[in-house]
C-alpha positions, 0 to 999 in steps of 0.5 A: 261840617261839610258843605253837603251837610250844611246844604241838606240842613238848609233844605230842611226836614233834618235833625243835626246831632252835635256834640259839644266842643273841646272840653279837656277831661282833667278828672277822668270822669265827672268832676267832684261836686258836679252840679248842673245848676253851677257851671263852676263845678263842671268840666267846661269848654276851653278856648278851642271848644268855644272857637269850635262853637263859634265856627259852627254858629257862623257856618249855620248863619253863613249858609242860611241854616234855620234852627227851629229848636235846640234840645240840649243836655243841661250841662253848661258845656253843651249850652255854651256856644256863640251866645245864641244856644244858651238862651234858646236851648230847651235843656233836657230834664231827663237823665243823660248820665246813668244814675243822675235823676235831676238837676243838681244831683251828683253825677257818678264816674263813668264805668 
């Protein structure tokens, strides 16, 4: 994140939209047997992605960015981070992947 972006977030009144860190595809779509309630069935962050999540958390803390609310996909790679987001995130219950209606439902391959 750029310093100007962090400074704007410190002032408040903004929403940060952040994509999860690096999570190698390996499947060309959703892994077979994907379940939102079981991280072992999902495509998860690798060491680079976990490092990216830690770096973002550190940048927010070091610049004094106050986080009032975290809204996230229920996918584990979106909830995994530097230890804080998982406990504080409000996982969305609405489908974020076309055709997926609720937690635990098989996700289709992307078009």
